[in-house]
N, C-alpha and C positions, 0 to 999 in steps of 0.2 A: 506527611506520613513517614518519610525516610528518617527524619529527625526523631520522631516518636519511637520508631522501631530500634534505632541504633544508639540513641542518646549520645550523639557525637557532633562535633563541629563539622559543618558540611561546606565543601567547596564545589564549585560548578565549572565544568568544562564544556564549551559549545562544540558540537560535532558537525562538520560539514562534509566529511567523507569518512569511509570506514578506516582509513589509515590512522586517524586520530584515536578512534576507539581501540583498535587492535594494538597499536603502539602502547597505549596506556595500560591495558589489562595485562600486557606482557612485560612491562617495565620492571616490575617486581613480582615474582611468583609467590602468591599468598596461600600456597597449599603444599603440604609435605608429600603429596602423592607423586610417585615416580612418573605416572602418566602426565600429570600437569607439567612437571619439569621437562619432560620430553617434548610436549607441545610447544612450550615457551622457547626451548632451545631450537626446535625446527623453525619456528617463526622468525626468530632473530637471525638465523642463518640465511633465510631467503624470504623476506617479507613480501616481495612482489608476487609470489606464488599464491597469495591468499586474498586476491581481489581487493587490494588496498585502495585502488582508485575508485571504488564504487561510491557514488554520492549518497549522502544521507542528511537528514535534518533532525537534530535532537540535542539533548544535553546529557552529560554524564555527571553524577553526583558522587563524591568520594570524601573520605575523611583525610585528616592531615598526614596519615601514614601511607596514603595512596591506595587504600582498600576501596574497591568499587562498591557503592551502597545501592545505587539504582541507576537506571537509564531510562530516559523518556525519548520517544521518537515519533515523528509525524510522517505518515506514509506519503511518498512522493507521487506526483501526478501520474508518472509512467506506471507505477505499481498499482495505483487505483484503477487505471484504465485496463491493465492486464488482468486484474482480478474480475472486473466487470465483464471482460471478454470471456474468461473461463466460465463464469456463472451463466452468461448468455449461451455459451456453447452447450452446456448441459441441457438447457431448455430447447435450443434449436435442434439438437440431435434428435429429440423426440419427434419434432415436426418434420424433419427431413426423412426420418424413418417412415412416418405415416405417408408422406408424399411419394416416397420410393415404392412402398407397397401398393399404393394406388396405381402407379405407373406399371408395375409388374402385373397387377390384376387386369389392367386394360390390355396388356400384351398377352394375356392368358398364360402367364408363367407363375409357377409356384414360388412363394416367398422363400428366399434362401435362409440359412441359419442366421442367428443374430450377429450383427457387426460384420457380415460378409457380403454386403450388397455389391453388385457389379459396379465398376467405376463409371460406366456410361450411364447407368440408371441413377447413380449418385449425382452425376453432373447435371442430368436433366431435372432431377428433383430440386437441386439447388437453384437452377435457372427459373423453374416454375415458382419457387418460393420467393425469389428475388422479385419476380414480376408481380406477385401478390402484394409484397411489401411496397413496391413502387406505386401501385395503384391505391392501396388502402392503408398503408402505414404498418407499424408493428407495435404491439403492446406486450411488454414482458412482465411476468409476475413480480410485483413490487417486493414482497417479502423475500422471495428467493434471490433477488438481485441486491439485497441490502448488504453493504460492506461494513462489518462490525469493528474492524481494527484500523481505521484511519488514524486514530491516536492510540499509541501503545506505550506500555511501561514494563520494565523488567526489574523486579526487586531481588537483590541478592540475599540469600538466607545465611546469616552469620550466627545461627543458633536459635532463632525465635520460632521457626517452623510455620506451617500453615495455621496452627492455632493462634500464634502470636500475630500473624498478619490479619487474620479474620477478626480478632479482637480489636486491633487498631482500626480496621475499616468500620466496625460497628460503632465506634465512638465518633466517627466523622459525620456531621449532619449532611443530609442529602445524598448519601452514598449507600448503595445496596448491591449485594451480590446477586446477579441474575442467573449465572451458570458457573459450575465448577467441574473441571475435568482433569484427571490425573494421567499424565503421559509417562509411559515406561518403555524402555527399549533403546533404540538409537537416540531418541530425544527424551530426556527425563526432566520433568517439571510439573508444576501444578498451574493449570491455566484457568483464569477467571474471566468471565464477561461481567464487567461492572457498569452499573447505571449511575450516572452523576447528574443530579438535579441542577438545572441551569439557574445560577444566581444572577438573574438578568441585571438588576440595578448595580451590583458590585462590578460586573463585567463592563458595563457602560461607563461607570466612573473611572475604572482603570484605563479604558480606551481613551477617554477624554483627557486624562492626565499624561498619556503617552505621546511619543513623537510620531503620531500617525500621519501627520501632514506630509512628511517626506515620502512615506509609503504611498499615499494618495497621488502625489505628483508623479512618482515613478510609474504608477499604473495608469496615468492619464486621467485621473479623477480630480475634480475641483476640491482643493484642500478645505475650503470653507464649509462645505456641506458634509464633510466626512463624519462628524459626530452624529448628526441627525439621521443620516443614511444608515450608519451602523446601529443606532438605537432601533430604527424600524426593522432592520435585518434581525436583530436579536429577539425582538418581541414577536415577530412573525415566524420565527423558527421553532424547532422542537423544544419541549420543556425539559428533555433529558438527553444527555450525551452518553454514548457508549464508549467505554474504555477497555482495551484489550490488556489484561494484566497477567504477567507471568512471574511466578515465584520459582527461583532456581538457585543453584549453588555456584560458587566461583568456578569449581571444576567443570560444571555443565555449561557455564558461560564460555569458558575456553573451548569446549567441544563445539558449541554453536557458532563460534567465530573463526576458529582455526583448526577444528577437529572433525570428528566423524559426522556431525550433523550441521556442517557449515551452511549457513543461510544462503550465501551466494551460489553454492553448488546446486542447491535445490531450485533456485530461480533459473539458473542456466538450463537445467533439465526441463523445466516448465516451458521455457522459450523454445527449446528444440521441438517440443510437442505442439507448438502453436499451429503448425501446418495441418495438423489433424482436425483443427476446429472448423475449418471452412471459411469462406469469405465473409459471411454475414457477422459472425462473432468477432472476427478480426476488425471489421469496419466499425463495430460498436466500440471496440477499444480505441481505435483511431479517433473517432468522433469525440469520445469523452476526453481523451488526452488533449485534443485540439481545443475544445471548449474551456477546459481548465487552464490551458495556456493563454487563451484570450483574456481570462480573468486576471492572470498574473502579468500580462504584457502591457505596454503603454497604449495599445489600441483599445478604443472604447466602443467602436462600431464595426461590424463586418457586413458585407453585402449578402453573403450566403455562406453556408457551411460547405467547404470545398470537397468534402468526402460524403458520398451518398451510401446508404445502407445496401443498395442494390448494385453497386459498382464493384470493380476489382482494382486494387491498388497495391503498390509495393510500399514497404516502410519508408523508402526515399521520398514518397509523395508527402507523407506526414511531416518528415523532417523539413522539407522545403516550405510547406505551409507555415510551420511554426517559426522558421527563420524569417519569413516575411513579416510576421507579427512584430518582430523586434527590429525590423529594418536592416537585417543582415544581408548584404548583397550576395547574389549568386555568381560565383566566379566561373565564367565560361570563356570560350575562345571567340564568341560572337559579340561584336560591338552593337550597342543600341543605335 
């Protein structure tokens, strides 16, 4: 699609951390805007201020002149877990409120205004809910917990606009626009939720021709069974994949990476708010991140999930459990 929109030779840059992306988009300023020039100059003066060490997994596509044409990224396991935690928090907040009001009623006290529950009542409500989960489990609404942007792409508009992008999408088989939203203000872009029909046979052929055996060995799987296992995985999965697609300009790309709507600054604010979510949503995030780490690690079996929904844990516990999956020793002053 990038080639179809820009009619240019395309070169690819693999991205492992944000430094690679931010360095590339500021190497040459492709905008006459004074604001763009100011952002680029500020970044070059002190790049470490702009979260350049943030890990990422994706690709940047550009032309021979160094113009960014598009960016594809895959959401990391930590971000998937954080998003699941936030979605769970929205659901659990309702249940905690109901439990708190029940406790207040039993104590013959009038319910306080919304979001002003006494701390002691909140603590008791969470303990009661944890006990309920421990005894009977927890079911979260599937639709509300769906994460739609595990795979994302950003298309840079060099003059074709939304009409040109939508015309290009319409010509691609198995592609449909599910939702479209226009953002204006701090963040300016056109946001699409795209449905991609799974071409199972083509994906399986590409996997069989790839060097997947090395990946299988690295993750503790028998390399000989990789193709058949993958084939079963694809055929048993969903028939359509969701893609988070953003159409933006070069100027707005700069703003989102080193300017007013910097992505990392928003993530930092979200993490500061995590303490408001409560233990249960935090534990959901920990469990999801741990299970995804199991899939990526050399370990193929675990005796139990070390984090329980009804428990209380520090982030250090999750870090320790993930390090164990990779056989990384714990350095202490105590000898075995």
